[in-house]
C-alpha positions as CSV (number, residue, x, y, z in Angstrom):
1,M,0.0,0.0,0.0
2,N,1.4,3.4,-0.9
3,K,1.9,5.8,1.9
4,P,0.0,9.1,1.9
5,G,1.8,11.6,-0.1
6,S,4.0,9.1,-1.9
7,N,2.2,9.6,-5.2
8,K,2.8,13.3,-4.9
9,R,6.5,12.9,-4.3
10,T,6.8,10.6,-7.3
11,T,4.9,13.0,-9.5
12,G,7.0,15.8,-8.3
13,K,10.2,13.9,-9.1
14,N,9.0,12.9,-12.5
15,K,8.1,16.5,-13.3
16,R,11.5,17.7,-12.3
17,N,13.2,15.0,-14.4
18,T,11.1,15.9,-17.4
19,Q,12.0,19.6,-17.0
20,R,15.7,18.8,-16.8
21,R,15.6,16.6,-19.9
22,G,13.7,19.3,-21.8
23,V,16.4,21.8,-20.9
24,V,19.2,19.5,-22.1
25,V,17.4,18.8,-25.4
26,A,16.7,22.4,-26.0
27,Q,20.3,23.4,-25.3
28,E,21.6,20.7,-27.6
29,R,19.4,21.7,-30.4
30,R,20.3,25.4,-30.0
31,R,24.0,24.5,-30.1
32,V,23.6,22.5,-33.3
33,I,21.5,25.2,-35.0
34,D,24.1,27.8,-34.2
35,T,26.8,25.6,-35.7
36,L,24.8,25.1,-38.8
37,K,24.2,28.7,-39.3
38,A,27.9,29.4,-39.1
39,V,28.8,26.8,-41.7
40,A,25.6,27.1,-43.9
41,P,27.3,29.4,-46.5
42,L,29.9,26.8,-47.1
43,V,27.4,23.9,-47.4
44,L,26.1,23.8,-51.0
45,N,24.9,20.2,-51.0
46,K,21.4,20.0,-49.5
47,T,22.0,16.3,-48.8
48,L,24.9,17.1,-46.5
49,L,22.8,19.7,-44.7
50,T,20.0,17.2,-44.2
51,A,22.5,14.7,-42.9
52,A,23.9,17.2,-40.5
53,I,20.4,18.0,-39.1
54,A,19.7,14.2,-38.7
55,I,23.0,13.9,-36.8
56,A,22.0,16.8,-34.5
57,A,18.7,15.2,-33.7
58,A,20.4,11.9,-32.9
59,S,22.9,13.7,-30.7
60,A,20.1,15.4,-28.8
61,Y,18.4,12.1,-28.3
62,V,21.5,10.5,-27.0
63,S,22.1,13.4,-24.6
64,M,18.5,13.1,-23.3
65,R,19.0,9.3,-22.7
66,A,22.3,10.0,-20.9
67,V,20.5,12.5,-18.6
68,E,17.7,10.0,-17.9
69,E,20.2,7.3,-16.9
70,V,22.0,9.7,-14.5
71,L,18.8,11.0,-12.9
72,D,17.6,7.5,-12.3
73,V,20.6,6.3,-10.4
74,P,19.4,5.4,-6.9
75,L,21.2,6.4,-3.7
76,E,22.4,3.0,-2.4
77,Q,25.3,3.6,-0.1
78,V,25.5,6.1,2.8
79,A,28.7,6.0,5.0
80,I,28.4,7.8,8.4
81,T,31.7,8.6,10.2
82,G,32.5,10.4,13.4
83,D,32.9,9.5,17.1
84,I,29.3,9.5,18.2
85,Q,28.6,8.9,21.9
86,Y,25.4,10.8,22.8
87,L,23.6,11.5,19.5
88,P,20.7,9.0,19.0
89,R,21.6,7.2,15.7
90,Q,18.0,6.6,14.9
91,N,17.5,10.3,14.5
92,V,20.3,10.4,11.9
93,Q,18.9,7.4,10.2
94,A,15.4,8.8,9.9
95,I,16.7,11.9,8.1
96,I,18.9,9.9,5.7
97,E,16.1,7.5,4.8
98,K,13.8,10.4,4.0
99,T,16.4,12.1,1.8
100,A,17.5,8.9,0.0
101,R,14.2,8.7,-1.8
102,D,15.3,11.5,-4.2
103,G,18.2,9.4,-5.7
104,F,21.9,10.0,-6.0
105,V,21.8,13.1,-8.2
106,E,18.7,14.8,-7.0
107,V,19.4,14.5,-3.3
108,D,19.3,18.0,-1.8
109,L,22.6,18.3,0.0
110,K,21.9,21.7,1.5
111,H,18.6,20.5,3.0
112,L,20.3,17.3,4.3
113,Y,23.0,19.4,5.8
114,A,20.5,21.7,7.5
115,S,18.5,18.8,8.8
116,L,21.5,17.0,10.4
117,K,23.0,20.2,11.7
118,G,19.7,20.9,13.5
119,L,20.0,17.7,15.6
120,E,21.0,18.2,19.2
121,W,24.5,17.2,19.9
122,V,25.7,17.9,16.3
123,R,28.4,20.6,16.2
124,D,29.1,20.3,12.4
125,V,28.4,18.2,9.4
126,S,30.4,17.4,6.2
127,I,28.6,15.7,3.2
128,K,30.2,14.5,0.0
129,R,28.8,12.4,-3.0
130,T,30.9,9.3,-3.7
131,L,30.8,7.4,-7.0
132,P,29.0,5.5,-8.2
133,N,25.9,6.0,-6.0
134,G,26.8,6.9,-2.4
135,L,27.2,9.7,0.2
136,R,29.8,10.1,2.8
137,I,28.6,12.0,5.9
138,E,30.9,13.0,8.7
139,L,29.4,14.2,12.0
140,L,31.2,16.2,14.6
141,E,29.5,15.7,17.9
142,Q,29.5,18.2,20.8
143,Q,31.9,17.0,23.6
144,P,30.7,18.0,27.1
145,I,33.3,19.2,29.6
146,A,31.0,20.3,32.5
147,Y,27.4,20.3,33.7
148,W,25.9,23.8,33.7
149,N,23.3,24.8,36.3
150,D,20.6,22.2,36.5
151,D,19.7,21.3,32.9
152,A,22.5,22.1,30.5
153,L,26.1,21.2,29.5
154,I,29.2,23.2,28.6
155,T,31.0,21.8,25.6
156,S,34.6,21.8,24.5
157,F,33.8,24.7,22.3
158,A,32.8,26.7,25.4
159,E,29.1,26.6,24.3
160,V,26.1,25.8,26.4
161,I,23.7,23.1,25.0
162,T,20.5,21.9,26.5
163,P,19.7,18.4,25.3
164,A,16.3,16.8,25.9
165,R,18.1,14.3,28.2
166,V,21.3,15.3,30.0
167,P,23.4,12.2,30.3
168,D,25.0,11.0,33.5
169,I,28.8,11.3,32.8
170,T,31.1,10.1,35.5
171,G,33.7,12.6,36.7
172,L,32.2,15.6,34.8
173,V,32.6,18.8,36.9
174,R,29.5,20.7,37.9
175,M,29.4,24.4,37.3
176,S,26.8,27.0,38.0
177,G,26.4,30.8,37.9
178,N,25.1,33.5,35.6
179,D,27.8,33.5,32.9
180,H,29.4,30.3,31.8
181,Q,32.3,32.0,30.3
182,E,33.1,33.7,33.6
183,V,32.8,30.4,35.5
184,L,35.0,28.6,33.0
185,A,37.7,31.3,33.3
186,V,37.7,31.0,37.1
187,Y,37.8,27.2,36.9
188,K,40.9,27.3,34.7
189,K,42.6,29.9,36.9
190,T,41.7,27.9,40.1
191,K,43.2,24.7,38.5
192,A,46.4,26.6,37.8
193,L,46.6,28.1,41.3
194,L,46.0,24.9,43.4
195,P,48.8,22.4,44.1
196,E,48.6,19.6,41.6
197,E,47.7,17.0,44.2
198,Y,44.7,19.1,45.3
199,S,43.6,20.5,42.0
200,R,40.8,18.0,41.1
201,I,37.7,20.0,41.2
202,R,34.3,18.4,41.5
203,A,32.1,21.5,41.4
204,L,32.5,25.3,41.1
205,M,29.8,28.0,41.6
206,I,29.8,31.8,41.4
207,D,26.9,33.5,43.1
208,D,25.5,37.0,42.5
209,R,27.9,38.5,45.1
210,K,30.9,37.0,43.2
211,V,31.6,34.5,45.9
212,V,33.2,31.4,44.5
213,S,32.5,28.0,46.0
214,I,35.0,25.3,45.0
215,V,34.3,21.7,45.9
216,L,37.4,19.5,45.5
217,A,37.5,15.8,44.7
218,D,38.2,15.0,48.4
219,G,34.8,16.4,49.3
220,Y,35.6,19.6,51.1
221,E,34.7,23.1,49.9
222,L,36.8,26.3,49.5
223,V,35.0,29.6,49.6
224,V,36.8,32.7,48.2
225,N,36.0,36.1,46.7
226,K,36.4,36.2,42.9
227,G,38.3,39.5,43.0
228,Q,40.8,38.0,45.5
229,L,41.1,34.5,44.0
230,E,44.9,34.4,43.6
231,Q,45.6,35.9,47.1
232,Q,43.1,33.7,49.0
233,L,44.0,30.5,47.2
234,G,47.7,31.3,47.9
235,R,46.8,31.5,51.6
236,W,45.1,28.1,51.3
237,Q,48.4,26.6,50.2
238,D,50.2,28.1,53.2
239,I,47.5,26.6,55.5
240,L,47.8,23.2,53.9
241,A,51.6,23.2,54.4
242,S,51.4,24.2,58.1
243,S,48.4,22.6,59.7
244,L,45.7,20.8,57.6
245,S,47.3,18.5,55.1
246,D,46.8,15.5,57.4
247,K,43.2,16.5,58.5
248,L,41.5,17.1,55.1
249,N,39.2,14.1,55.5
250,Q,37.7,15.9,58.5
251,V,37.1,19.2,56.8
252,E,33.7,20.3,55.5
253,T,34.3,23.9,54.4
254,V,37.2,26.3,54.4
255,D,36.2,30.0,54.2
256,L,39.2,31.9,53.0
257,R,37.5,35.3,52.8
258,Y,39.5,36.6,55.9
259,S,42.2,39.1,55.9
260,N,44.9,36.8,57.4
261,G,43.4,33.4,58.0
262,A,40.5,31.1,57.3
263,A,37.4,29.7,59.0
264,V,37.2,25.9,59.0
265,S,34.0,23.9,59.4
266,W,34.7,20.3,60.5
267,K,32.7,17.2,59.6
268,A,33.2,15.3,62.9
269,T,32.6,17.9,65.7
270,L,30.1,20.6,65.2
271,A,31.5,22.4,68.3
272,Q,34.7,23.1,66.3
273,S,32.8,24.6,63.3
274,H,34.0,28.0,62.1
275,K,37.2,27.8,64.0
276,L,39.5,30.6,62.9
277,L,43.0,29.6,61.8
278,N,45.8,32.2,61.9
279,G,43.5,34.9,63.1
280,G,42.1,37.6,60.8
281,H,38.8,39.2,60.1
282,H,36.1,38.6,57.4
């Protein structure tokens, strides 16, 4: 049973093919007539002229048949390349199957490109025809480097995408704030400032007051002012070296927004919460 609309698609395709063939035949005839006009004064024998016209007609017919054969070549082979991890392949396949109905020559590459580029997770698309009857499609997928707020991702191109389903990716840092570019910049700077053995960041957030909260892989949180990031993280290195390196598993939060020290909130004993190290004022 024909699907609704299939007859319309077939009729439309046949109409396009007929129009293209007509154009080819008309062009061929025009070329031959122009040639005959140029040589007519030299042709005295009417028999030769008649023969030339017959040859022109045969040439136009052959050209028309050649066009028909090319237009009728089906699209039989589609090769899809690219490292695809998150893009649902069935979405790509549905677009290709719809496009393949038009055949190898008549497939609209611009439309195919736009359809594939519009899929979530697709960063870029490259499409090439391959002889005798195929297409080569290369897909560049977005690569997430961080979760962004509650429902989005930041990609390796520093772009925010919001897929219908955010995947659960082990080890991906969680970021939040108002400006993802600002948060990314602070994240990179923080990684550079922290000692290598303490530089694995699990989450980073910047609030409206430009207070930066940094959750490290060991589970404790550092709180600093964005405008004093370098100074306050430098103080954290001093504190680590002097008193806390062997007690990190007991630390909940370290607030470094003090002039000369830090307030530590401990996991084990609430009575020790907010103990001020090295003195100082907020």
